[in-house]
C-alpha positions in Angstrom: 29.3 20.0 -0.6 26.0 21.5 0.7 24.4 18.0 1.1 27.5 16.8 3.1 27.2 19.8 5.3 23.5 19.2 5.9 24.2 15.5 6.7 26.9 16.5 9.1 24.6 19.0 10.9 21.8 16.5 11.1 24.2 13.9 12.6 25.4 16.4 15.1 21.8 17.3 16.0 20.9 13.6 16.7 24.0 13.4 19.0 22.9 16.5 20.9 21.8 15.5 24.4 19.2 18.3 24.6 17.7 17.1 21.3 17.7 13.5 22.4 15.9 14.4 25.7 13.3 16.5 24.0 12.5 13.9 21.3 12.3 11.0 23.9 10.1 13.2 26.1 7.9 14.0 23.1 7.4 10.3 22.4 6.3 9.5 25.9 4.0 12.6 26.0 2.4 11.6 22.7 1.8 8.0 24.0 0.2 9.5 27.2 -1.9 12.1 25.3 -3.3 9.7 22.7 -4.1 6.9 25.2 -5.8 9.4 27.5 -7.8 11.1 24.7 -9.2 7.9 23.2 -9.7 6.2 26.6 -11.7 9.2 27.9 -13.6 9.6 24.6 -14.6 5.9 24.4 -15.3 5.7 28.2 -17.6 8.8 28.1 -19.4 7.4 25.1 -19.9 4.1 26.9 -21.1 5.8 30.1 -23.5 8.3 28.5 -24.7 6.2 25.5 -23.0 8.7 23.1 -24.5 11.9 24.7 -23.3 14.8 22.4 -23.1 17.3 25.3 -20.8 15.0 27.4 -18.6 14.3 24.4 -18.4 18.0 23.5 -17.2 18.6 27.1 -14.0 16.6 26.3 -13.1 19.1 23.6 -13.9 22.0 26.0 -11.5 20.4 28.5 -8.9 20.2 25.8 -9.2 23.6 24.2 -10.5 25.9 26.9 -7.1 26.1 28.7 -5.5 27.4 25.5 -7.7 30.5 25.7 -7.4 31.0 29.4 -3.9 30.0 30.2 -1.8 30.2 27.0 -0.7 33.8 27.4 -0.4 33.5 31.2 1.6 30.3 30.8 3.8 31.8 28.1 4.6 34.8 30.4 5.5 32.5 33.3 7.6 30.4 30.9 9.6 33.5 30.2 10.1 34.0 33.9 11.0 30.5 34.9 13.8 28.1 34.0 12.7 25.9 31.1 14.0 22.5 32.2 12.7 23.0 35.7 9.3 24.1 34.3 8.9 21.2 31.9 10.0 18.5 34.4 7.6 19.8 37.1 4.7 20.2 34.6 5.1 16.5 33.6 5.4 15.4 37.2 2.2 17.3 38.2 0.4 16.0 35.1 1.3 12.5 36.1 0.2 13.0 39.8 -3.1 14.6 38.6 -3.7 11.6 36.4 -3.0 9.1 39.2 -5.4 11.2 41.5 -8.1 10.8 38.8 -7.4 7.0 38.7 -7.9 6.7 42.5 -11.2 8.6 42.2 -12.3 6.4 39.3 -11.6 3.3 41.3 -13.6 4.7 44.2 -16.6 5.0 41.8 -16.9 8.6 40.5 -16.5 8.4 36.7 -17.2 12.1 35.9 -13.8 13.0 37.3 -12.3 11.5 34.1 -12.7 14.9 32.5 -10.1 16.3 34.8 -7.5 14.0 33.4 -7.7 16.0 30.1 -8.3 19.4 31.7 -5.4 19.5 34.2 -2.7 18.2 31.8 -4.0 20.6 29.1 -3.5 23.5 31.5 0.0 22.4 32.5 0.9 22.0 28.8 0.4 25.8 28.4 3.3 26.3 30.7 5.4 23.4 29.4 5.2 23.9 25.6 6.6 27.5 25.4 9.5 26.3 27.7 10.3 23.6 25.1 10.5 26.4 22.5 12.9 28.3 24.7 15.1 25.2 24.9 15.3 25.1 21.1 16.2 28.7 21.0 18.8 28.5 23.8 20.6 25.2 22.8 20.4 24.9 19.0 22.5 26.9 16.5 20.5 28.7 13.7 21.3 26.2 11.0 20.0 23.2 13.1 16.8 24.9 14.3 14.6 24.1 11.3 15.9 20.5 11.1 15.2 20.0 14.8 11.7 21.4 14.5 11.0 19.1 11.4 12.0 16.0 13.4 9.9 17.1 16.4 6.9 17.7 14.2 7.4 14.4 12.4 7.0 12.6 15.8 3.6 14.4 16.1 2.7 13.3 12.5 3.5 9.7 13.2 1.1 9.7 16.2 -1.6 11.3 14.1 -1.7 7.9 12.3 -0.7 5.5 15.2 -2.2 7.4 18.1 -5.9 6.6 17.5 -5.0 2.9 16.9 -2.9 2.7 20.1 -5.4 4.6 22.2 -8.4 2.5 21.0 -6.5 -0.8 21.4 -5.3 -0.1 25.0 -8.8 1.0 26.1 -10.5 -2.0 24.5 -7.9 -4.5 25.8 -7.4 -3.2 29.3 -10.3 -0.8 30.2 -10.3 2.8 31.5 -8.4 2.2 34.8 -5.3 0.7 33.1 -5.5 3.3 30.3 -5.4 6.1 32.8 -2.5 4.4 34.7 -0.5 4.1 31.4 -1.1 7.8 30.8 0.3 8.7 34.2 3.3 6.5 33.7 4.0 8.0 30.2 4.0 11.5 31.7 6.3 10.4 34.4 8.7 8.9 31.9 8.6 12.1 30.0 9.8 13.9 33.1 12.6 11.4 33.6 13.8 12.0 30.0 13.8 15.7 30.6 15.9 15.2 33.8 18.8 14.4 31.5 18.8 17.9 30.0 21.8 20.1 31.0 21.2 22.3 34.1 19.2 25.5 33.4 21.2 28.7 33.0 20.2 31.5 35.3 17.4 33.6 33.7 17.9 37.4 33.6 14.3 37.8 34.8 15.2 36.2 38.2 17.1 39.4 39.1 14.3 41.7 38.0 11.2 42.6 40.0 8.4 43.2 37.5 4.7 42.5 37.7 3.0 39.8 35.6 0.7 42.4 34.0 3.6 44.6 32.9 5.4 41.6 31.3 2.2 40.6 29.5 1.9 44.2 28.2 5.5 44.2 27.0 4.8 40.9 25.2 1.9 42.4 23.3 4.0 45.4 22.4 6.8 43.2 21.2 4.5 41.3 18.8 2.9 44.4 17.5 6.3 46.1 17.1 7.7 43.3 14.9 6.2 43.2 11.4 7.0 39.6 10.8 5.3 38.4 14.0 2.2 40.6 13.5 1.8 39.2 9.9 2.4 35.7 11.3 -0.5 36.3 13.7 -2.8 37.3 10.9 -1.8 34.2 9.0 -2.6 32.1 12.1 -6.0 33.7 12.2 -6.9 33.0 8.6 -5.6 29.4 8.8 -7.5 28.7 12.0 -10.7 30.0 10.5 -10.3 27.8 7.4 -9.5 24.6 9.4 -12.4 25.2 11.7 -14.8 25.3 8.8 -13.8 21.9 7.4 -12.7 19.8 10.5 -16.2 18.9 11.7 -17.5 18.3 8.2 -15.0 15.8 6.8 -17.4 12.9 7.4 -19.9 14.5 5.0 -17.3 14.4 2.2 -17.5 10.6 2.5 -21.3 10.3 2.9 -22.5 13.1 0.6 -19.8 13.9 -1.9 -18.6 10.3 -2.4 -21.8 8.5 -1.4 -19.9 6.0 0.7 -20.5 4.5 4.2 -19.2 6.7 7.0 -16.6 4.1 8.0 -14.6 5.1 4.9 -13.5 8.3 6.7 -10.6 6.2 8.2 -9.1 6.0 4.7 -9.1 9.8 4.3 -7.6 10.2 7.7 -4.9 7.6 6.9 -4.0 9.4 3.6 -3.7 12.7 5.6 -1.5 11.1 8.2 0.8 9.4 5.7 1.1 12.8 3.9 2.1 14.4 7.3 4.8 11.9 8.0 6.3 12.2 4.5 6.0 16.0 4.6 7.9 16.1 7.9 10.7 13.9 6.4 10.9 16.1 3.3 11.1 19.3 5.3 13.9 17.8 7.3 15.8 17.1 4.1 15.3 20.5 2.6 15.5 22.4 5.9 18.9 24.0 5.1 18.0 25.3 1.7 14.4 26.6 2.2 13.7 29.7 4.4 10.8 29.1 6.9 8.6 31.8 5.4 8.9 30.2 2.0 8.1 26.9 3.6 5.0 28.4 5.2 3.9 30.1 1.9 4.2 26.8 0.1 2.2 25.0 2.8 -0.6 27.6 2.7 -0.8 27.5 -1.1 -0.7 23.7 -1.2 -3.4 23.4 1.5 -5.6 25.9 -0.4 -5.4 23.7 -3.5 -6.0 20.5 -1.5 -9.1 22.0 0.1 -10.5 23.3 -3.2 -10.1 19.8 -4.8 -11.7 18.1 -1.8 -14.7 20.4 -1.9 -15.4 19.6 -5.6 -14.3 16.0 -5.9 -16.8 13.2 -6.3 -14.1 10.6 -7.0 -12.6 8.7 -4.0 -9.1 8.6 -5.5 -9.0 12.3 -6.2 -10.3 13.0 -2.7 -7.6 10.7 -1.2 -5.0 12.5 -3.3 -6.2 15.9 -2.0 -6.1 14.6 1.6 -2.6 13.4 1.1 -1.6 16.8 -0.3 -3.1 18.5 2.7 -1.2 16.2 5.0 2.0 16.8 3.0 1.6 20.6 3.4 0.7 20.6 7.1 4.3 20.1 8.3 5.4 22.9 6.0 3.0 25.2 7.8 3.7 24.0 11.4 7.5 23.9 11.0 7.6 27.2 9.0 5.7 29.0 11.8 7.6 27.5 14.7 11.0 28.2 13.0 10.0 31.8 12.2 9.0 32.3 15.9 12.3 30.9 17.1 14.4 32.9 14.5 12.5 36.2 14.9 11.9 36.2 18.7 14.4 37.0 21.4 14.8 34.2 24.0 13.3 36.4 26.7 10.0 36.8 24.8 9.6 33.2 23.3 6.9 32.2 25.9 4.8 35.4 25.5 5.0 35.4 21.7 3.9 31.7 21.6 1.2 32.6 24.2 -0.2 35.3 22.0 -0.1 33.5 18.6 -1.4 30.1 19.7 -4.8 31.4 20.9 -5.3 33.3 17.7 -5.1 30.0 15.7 -7.1 27.9 18.2 -9.7 30.7 18.9 -10.4 31.3 15.3 -10.6 27.5 14.6 -13.1 26.9 17.5 -15.1 29.9 16.3 -15.7 28.5 12.8 -16.1 24.9 14.2 -19.0 26.2 16.3 -20.8 27.5 13.3 -19.8 24.9 10.8 -22.8 22.7 11.5 -25.2 25.7 11.1 -23.6 26.7 7.8 -23.8 23.1 6.6 -27.6 23.4 6.8 -27.6 26.6 4.8 -24.9 26.1 2.3 -23.4 23.3 0.2 -20.2 21.4 1.1 -18.6 22.9 -2.0 -19.2 26.5 -0.8 -17.8 25.7 2.7 -14.7 23.9 1.5 -14.0 26.6 -1.2 -14.4 29.3 1.4 -11.8 27.5 3.6 -9.5 27.4 0.6 -10.0 31.1 0.1 -9.1 31.8 3.7 -5.8 29.9 3.2 -5.1 32.1 0.2 -5.8 35.2 2.4 -3.3 33.8 5.0 -0.8 33.4 2.2 -1.2 37.1 1.2 -0.3 38.1 4.8 3.0 36.2 4.4 4.0 37.6 1.0 5.5 40.9 2.4 8.1 38.9 4.4 8.6 36.2 1.7 12.2 37.4 0.9 13.1 38.4 4.5 16.7 37.7 5.4 17.7 35.8 8.6 18.9 38.1 11.4 22.7 38.3 11.8 24.1 35.3 13.6 25.8 37.3 16.4 22.4 39.0 17.2 20.7 35.6 17.4 23.4 34.2 19.7 23.3 37.3 21.8 19.6 37.0 22.3 19.9 33.4 23.4 22.6 34.0 26.0 
């Protein structure tokens, strides 16, 4: 009976016009982002002969906007109509990419960094608006299923994206790669144009300052136990991932004593795990609460990291990487679903804008010292430390492990 109900809800979800538009838009965005990322990376490496500073500036262009614009973008997302915001962000991203293309053709290659920077800034306004659409248009029982499908799209591109981006750059060069990116962003805007018209936002009738809305967003997060604990979990997970992300190559060359090219097999195992994990979460979405999903993901990731740090066997390491990939959708979907369930529609943007920089900021912080620590400590110590940080994050979630979902009428009221 329950399986039939889940199947019916999933079928209804796939027939939902809002869901169809968001998924199709997400597909085009992922194509654009991965083609852009690898085209820019390979182009800059080619132009600078692999200069580490120039290559690091690509990451700065991608991550710096999260620190600077995430909270501001989330606050404006709470003010503006979500469909309108997302469509205009995609159009402006596309126009900025075509402007970069014109400049490239005229001969200034350094402007290629702006292709990443501008669209990264605009995504800080668009992404929380997408979360608002989930909150406003999907009933409670479909929310986690919807998020799992959405995250599975991202997982698929974690595997296919690098292949696609590398192939297009090598086959067609930087100019056509940038043009394809601009077209993909434009097609995303076209897909979003089929969304139902935006409802009038309550904030449009209110005259409040940006600063006061930002303050109220901080008070809102601090005043809700589950969101505050979620923020601490974000912090711990970000610190752990930052430690190990730049050092995966050394698992191959030092722990396993294999050529560096074998890193691709670790990444492939991780990507396959992510795809399967997203599919499994979609299947169990009705029966597993998001905080339990998150706790399972944190524990599984801790086990995977601990094994990776100690393993000297390729198959054991591949299995641990697969486990990590399998657990990542549990973490991502659990977090996003909890934010949607526990946050009123009027605060979705600001909550997202506060929590996202906690994760990214802590990750960049430990990424910046990972190389230094590698010279002082062994890989085992670093990976086991990352595993411990995931356990710390798990402890922050335990107080809300058995938290019940808010009454349905309250949720519907907040989304009106």
